[in-house]
C-alpha positions as CSV (number, residue, x, y, z in Angstrom):
1,M,-11.9,13.6,-29.4
2,K,-9.0,14.4,-27.1
3,T,-8.8,12.0,-24.2
4,T,-9.0,13.7,-20.8
5,L,-6.4,13.1,-18.2
6,L,-8.9,11.4,-15.9
7,T,-10.1,9.1,-18.7
8,A,-6.4,8.4,-19.6
9,F,-5.7,7.3,-16.0
10,L,-8.8,5.1,-16.1
11,L,-7.6,3.4,-19.3
12,L,-4.2,2.9,-17.8
13,S,-5.5,1.2,-14.7
14,F,-7.9,-1.1,-16.6
15,L,-5.3,-2.1,-19.2
16,G,-3.0,-3.6,-16.6
17,C,-1.0,-4.6,-19.6
18,N,2.4,-6.2,-19.9
19,T,5.6,-6.2,-22.0
20,S,7.9,-9.1,-23.0
21,S,11.3,-9.3,-21.4
22,H,14.3,-11.5,-21.7
23,G,15.2,-11.2,-18.0
24,Q,14.3,-13.8,-15.4
25,P,13.6,-13.2,-11.7
26,T,16.3,-14.2,-9.2
27,Y,14.4,-13.8,-6.0
28,A,12.6,-17.2,-5.6
29,E,13.1,-19.4,-2.6
30,G,12.8,-23.1,-1.9
31,E,12.4,-25.9,-4.4
32,S,10.4,-24.9,-7.5
33,V,7.9,-27.1,-9.2
34,E,9.5,-28.2,-12.4
35,I,7.2,-27.2,-15.3
36,E,8.0,-26.6,-18.9
37,K,8.5,-22.9,-19.8
38,K,5.4,-23.2,-22.0
39,I,2.8,-25.3,-20.2
40,E,1.5,-28.1,-22.4
41,T,-1.9,-28.1,-20.8
42,P,-2.6,-24.4,-20.2
43,K,-6.3,-25.0,-19.8
44,Q,-5.8,-27.2,-16.8
45,F,-6.3,-25.4,-13.5
46,Q,-3.7,-27.4,-11.6
47,A,-0.9,-26.8,-14.1
48,V,-1.5,-23.1,-14.0
49,W,-1.7,-22.9,-10.2
50,D,1.5,-25.1,-9.9
51,R,3.3,-22.5,-12.1
52,V,2.0,-19.6,-10.1
53,K,3.2,-21.0,-6.7
54,S,6.5,-22.5,-8.0
55,D,8.7,-19.4,-7.2
56,P,7.5,-17.5,-4.1
57,Y,9.4,-14.4,-3.2
58,T,11.8,-14.3,-0.2
59,K,11.1,-10.6,0.0
60,L,8.2,-8.7,-1.5
61,P,9.5,-6.6,-4.4
62,Q,8.6,-2.9,-4.9
63,D,8.5,-2.7,-8.7
64,E,8.1,0.8,-10.2
65,V,6.2,1.8,-13.3
66,S,8.0,3.9,-15.8
67,Y,7.0,6.0,-18.8
68,F,10.1,4.9,-20.6
69,K,9.1,1.2,-20.6
70,L,6.3,2.0,-23.0
71,F,8.3,2.5,-26.1
72,T,11.7,2.7,-27.7
73,F,12.9,4.7,-30.8
74,A,12.3,1.6,-32.9
75,K,9.3,-0.1,-31.3
76,D,5.9,1.0,-29.9
77,I,5.9,-1.6,-27.1
78,I,2.7,-0.5,-25.5
79,F,0.7,-0.7,-28.8
80,E,2.0,-4.3,-29.5
81,D,1.2,-5.3,-25.9
82,A,-2.3,-3.8,-25.8
83,S,-3.2,-5.6,-29.0
84,R,-1.9,-8.9,-27.7
85,T,-3.6,-8.5,-24.3
86,L,-7.0,-8.3,-26.1
87,S,-6.3,-11.2,-28.5
88,E,-4.3,-13.7,-26.5
89,H,-6.1,-16.2,-24.3
90,S,-3.0,-18.0,-22.8
91,D,-3.1,-18.4,-19.0
92,I,0.7,-18.6,-18.7
93,R,3.2,-16.7,-20.9
94,D,6.9,-16.3,-21.0
95,Y,8.3,-13.9,-18.5
96,F,7.0,-10.3,-18.9
97,E,6.6,-7.1,-17.0
98,K,3.2,-5.7,-16.1
99,L,3.1,-2.0,-16.9
100,A,0.3,-0.7,-14.7
101,H,-0.2,-3.2,-11.9
102,P,3.4,-4.5,-11.2
103,N,3.0,-5.6,-7.6
104,G,0.4,-8.4,-6.8
105,V,-0.5,-11.5,-4.9
106,C,-2.3,-14.6,-6.3
107,S,-4.9,-16.8,-4.7
108,R,-6.8,-19.9,-5.7
109,G,-10.4,-20.8,-4.7
110,I,-14.0,-21.6,-5.7
111,W,-16.4,-19.3,-7.5
112,K,-19.9,-20.3,-6.4
113,I,-23.3,-18.8,-7.5
114,E,-26.0,-19.5,-4.9
115,Q,-28.9,-17.1,-5.7
116,E,-31.4,-17.2,-8.6
117,N,-30.8,-14.6,-11.3
118,P,-31.5,-14.1,-15.0
119,Y,-27.9,-14.5,-16.2
120,S,-26.3,-17.4,-18.1
121,G,-23.1,-19.4,-18.1
122,Y,-21.2,-19.3,-14.8
123,F,-23.4,-16.5,-13.5
124,K,-26.3,-19.1,-13.4
125,Q,-27.5,-20.3,-10.0
126,G,-25.7,-23.5,-8.9
127,S,-22.5,-22.7,-10.9
128,E,-19.2,-23.7,-9.3
129,A,-15.8,-23.1,-10.9
130,L,-12.2,-23.1,-9.8
131,I,-10.7,-19.7,-9.8
132,I,-7.3,-18.0,-9.7
133,I,-7.2,-14.4,-8.8
134,R,-4.5,-11.7,-8.7
135,A,-5.0,-8.8,-6.3
136,S,-2.8,-5.8,-7.2
137,S,-2.3,-2.1,-6.8
138,A,-2.0,0.3,-9.7
139,M,1.2,2.2,-10.2
140,S,3.9,1.5,-7.5
141,N,2.3,2.0,-4.1
142,T,1.6,-1.1,-2.0
143,K,1.7,0.1,1.7
144,R,-0.9,1.6,4.0
145,G,-0.7,5.3,4.2
146,E,-0.1,5.7,0.4
147,I,-2.7,6.3,-2.3
148,R,-3.5,2.9,-3.7
149,A,-5.9,1.9,-6.5
150,F,-6.7,-1.8,-5.8
151,G,-7.3,-4.2,-8.6
152,F,-8.8,-7.8,-8.6
153,A,-8.4,-9.9,-11.7
154,G,-10.1,-13.3,-11.9
155,K,-9.6,-16.3,-14.1
156,L,-12.5,-18.9,-14.0
157,F,-12.0,-22.6,-15.1
158,P,-15.3,-24.3,-15.9
159,T,-14.8,-27.2,-13.5
160,I,-14.2,-28.1,-9.9
161,D,-11.7,-30.9,-11.0
162,A,-8.3,-29.3,-10.7
163,T,-6.7,-31.9,-13.1
164,K,-9.3,-31.7,-15.8
165,I,-8.1,-30.3,-19.2
166,N,-10.9,-28.0,-20.4
167,E,-11.9,-27.4,-24.0
168,Q,-12.9,-23.8,-23.3
169,N,-10.6,-21.0,-22.5
170,S,-10.7,-19.6,-19.0
171,A,-13.1,-16.7,-18.5
172,N,-11.3,-13.5,-17.2
173,F,-12.7,-10.4,-15.5
174,F,-11.3,-7.2,-14.0
175,V,-12.6,-5.0,-11.2
176,I,-11.0,-2.0,-9.5
177,D,-12.1,0.1,-6.5
178,D,-11.2,3.6,-7.6
179,L,-9.0,4.4,-10.6
180,G,-7.4,7.4,-9.0
181,G,-6.8,5.6,-5.8
182,T,-7.8,6.2,-2.2
183,D,-6.3,6.1,1.2
184,A,-8.3,3.0,2.3
185,E,-6.3,1.2,4.9
186,Y,-7.2,-2.4,3.9
187,F,-8.0,-4.2,0.7
188,S,-10.9,-5.8,2.5
189,D,-12.4,-2.3,3.1
190,V,-13.1,-1.6,-0.6
191,A,-15.7,-2.6,-3.1
192,L,-14.3,-3.2,-6.6
193,T,-16.3,-3.0,-9.8
194,N,-15.9,-3.3,-13.6
195,E,-16.8,0.4,-14.1
196,P,-15.1,2.1,-11.2
197,P,-15.1,5.8,-10.2
198,I,-12.0,7.9,-10.4
199,S,-10.8,10.3,-7.8
200,T,-8.5,13.3,-8.6
201,N,-5.4,13.3,-6.4
202,S,-1.6,13.7,-6.5
203,E,-1.1,10.2,-8.0
204,V,-3.2,11.0,-11.0
205,L,-1.0,14.1,-11.7
206,K,2.2,12.3,-11.0
207,Y,1.6,9.7,-13.7
208,A,-0.1,12.1,-16.2
209,A,2.3,11.6,-19.1
210,Y,2.3,7.8,-18.6
211,A,-1.5,7.6,-18.5
212,L,-1.9,9.7,-21.6
213,K,0.4,7.6,-23.6
214,V,-1.4,4.4,-22.6
215,A,-4.8,6.0,-23.2
216,D,-4.0,7.1,-26.7
217,T,-2.8,3.6,-27.5
218,F,-5.8,1.8,-26.0
219,D,-8.2,4.1,-27.8
220,A,-6.6,2.8,-31.0
221,V,-7.1,-0.9,-30.2
222,D,-10.5,-0.9,-28.3
223,S,-13.6,1.1,-27.7
224,H,-15.6,2.0,-24.6
225,S,-12.5,1.1,-22.5
226,T,-14.0,2.5,-19.3
227,L,-16.3,-0.6,-18.9
228,R,-14.8,-4.1,-18.8
229,Q,-17.6,-6.3,-20.0
230,L,-18.4,-9.6,-18.3
231,Y,-19.6,-11.7,-21.3
232,E,-16.8,-14.3,-21.0
233,I,-18.3,-15.5,-17.7
234,S,-21.9,-15.6,-19.1
235,E,-20.7,-17.5,-22.1
236,L,-18.6,-20.0,-20.1
237,G,-20.2,-23.5,-20.1
238,A,-23.3,-22.2,-21.9
239,D,-25.2,-24.5,-24.3
240,A,-25.0,-23.7,-28.0
241,N,-28.7,-22.8,-28.2
242,E,-28.8,-20.9,-24.8
243,S,-29.7,-17.3,-24.7
244,I,-26.6,-15.4,-23.4
245,I,-27.6,-12.8,-20.8
246,T,-24.8,-10.8,-19.1
247,P,-24.9,-8.5,-16.1
248,K,-23.6,-5.0,-17.0
249,W,-21.9,-4.5,-13.7
250,M,-20.2,-6.7,-11.1
251,Q,-19.0,-5.8,-7.7
252,I,-16.5,-7.9,-5.6
253,Q,-16.1,-7.1,-1.9
254,A,-14.6,-8.9,1.1
255,Q,-17.3,-10.4,3.2
256,A,-17.9,-8.6,6.5
257,G,-17.0,-10.2,9.8
258,Q,-13.9,-12.1,8.7
259,R,-10.6,-12.2,10.5
260,R,-8.5,-9.4,9.0
261,V,-4.7,-9.5,8.7
262,D,-3.4,-6.2,10.0
263,A,-0.7,-5.8,7.3
264,E,1.1,-2.7,6.1
265,D,1.5,-4.1,2.6
266,F,-1.8,-5.2,1.1
267,R,-0.2,-8.4,-0.3
268,D,0.2,-9.6,3.3
269,E,-3.6,-9.3,3.9
270,F,-4.0,-12.4,1.7
271,K,-1.8,-14.6,3.8
272,L,-3.8,-17.7,4.9
273,A,-2.9,-20.3,7.5
274,R,-3.8,-23.9,6.8
275,G,-7.5,-24.3,7.0
276,E,-8.3,-20.6,6.7
277,A,-10.3,-19.0,4.0
278,L,-10.9,-15.5,2.7
279,V,-14.4,-14.9,1.2
280,F,-15.5,-12.2,-1.2
281,D,-19.1,-11.5,-2.1
282,I,-20.2,-11.4,-5.8
283,S,-22.9,-8.8,-6.6
284,V,-24.2,-7.9,-10.0
285,A,-26.5,-5.3,-11.6
286,S,-27.9,-4.3,-15.0
287,K,-30.0,-1.3,-13.9
288,E,-29.4,1.9,-12.1
289,S,-31.5,4.8,-10.9
290,A,-31.6,8.2,-12.5
291,E,-29.1,9.2,-9.8
292,G,-26.7,6.5,-10.9
293,V,-27.4,4.1,-8.0
294,K,-27.0,0.6,-9.1
295,E,-29.5,-2.1,-8.2
296,W,-27.0,-4.6,-6.8
297,Q,-28.0,-8.2,-6.2
298,K,-25.7,-10.5,-4.2
299,I,-25.6,-13.8,-6.1
300,G,-22.6,-15.7,-4.7
301,T,-19.1,-15.9,-3.3
302,I,-15.4,-16.4,-4.1
303,T,-13.8,-18.4,-1.4
304,L,-10.0,-18.3,-1.4
305,D,-8.1,-21.1,0.4
306,A,-4.4,-20.5,-0.6
307,S,-2.3,-17.6,-1.6
308,V,1.2,-16.8,-2.9
309,A,3.2,-13.7,-3.8
310,S,5.5,-15.0,-6.5
311,A,7.5,-14.2,-9.6
312,S,5.2,-16.2,-11.8
313,C,2.1,-14.4,-10.3
314,D,3.6,-11.1,-11.3
315,H,5.5,-12.0,-14.4
316,R,3.9,-15.1,-16.1
317,L,0.2,-15.3,-15.2
318,H,-1.7,-13.7,-18.0
319,F,-5.2,-12.3,-17.9
320,H,-7.0,-11.9,-21.3
321,H,-8.9,-8.6,-21.6
322,P,-12.4,-9.0,-23.2
323,K,-12.7,-6.6,-26.1
324,F,-15.8,-4.4,-26.0
325,R,-18.7,-5.8,-27.9
326,D,-22.0,-4.0,-29.0
327,D,-24.0,-7.2,-29.2
328,V,-23.9,-8.1,-25.5
329,L,-27.4,-8.7,-24.2
330,Y,-28.1,-7.3,-20.7
331,A,-31.1,-8.2,-18.5
332,D,-34.2,-6.1,-18.8
């Protein structure tokens, strides 16, 4: 079936994929943390975070997406990249370019589940995990007054010991507010979900050819790409004999009543002074009404205590995309 333009844009935003590059950034400042190009302990939270914060920008870049980055006459770059993003679990990769969400900011913090719920793994009540997140904007717009589609990618480590080397891979998730983008003035104003709506606007039309190329490719490597499943979190830390129950939907939203940074560029909203924190609520649902209203339950928080906009955040931190599975068990 022919992929529609709106679905194409949806796939483009959710893919958030990347391409390899031999170039290296030249805009870092200060002394960098010396880490091997390939981290020897990629499942250790501290090693990954040290890499992410090692090369902060002196000036925020405004990287542009381009249709012509997707392929060459000899190579289908986007196909190779989409396949790798679904199969590779590395937290840190060699320098690459992100094709759909090029401009971002990274933060570290604690994932904490406080409310009783029917779900397993790190959705279970009492779960605490270290987390690294990357907040981003689809396409090229980053500033207030522009149409922006905000993204929030999370990487959970099954420990609160930053130096522990974990046997399991990190659990990754992706949420977006609106795949077509909105005119929301602040990142903290939006609710982001793993099956977001899509608005029709000038940005969708502007990137039509780009979106269709990515959509055709992703249709070839995955199915049901409009929903980013959450089973990696419900399987993380679960016992071998435990029944794995996963919420169908998750919503992440900045907690109300916090001090808000009045920033033109959304990346500056994540600037935290020493001792400050930025808190996001975690809500989940597995049921919805006939009208499509989801039965959200707030179950916990993500509390961020440090942030950085850096070359490694944009060009080395890698988020694995869970491939769609038909055997995922949702709550009744």
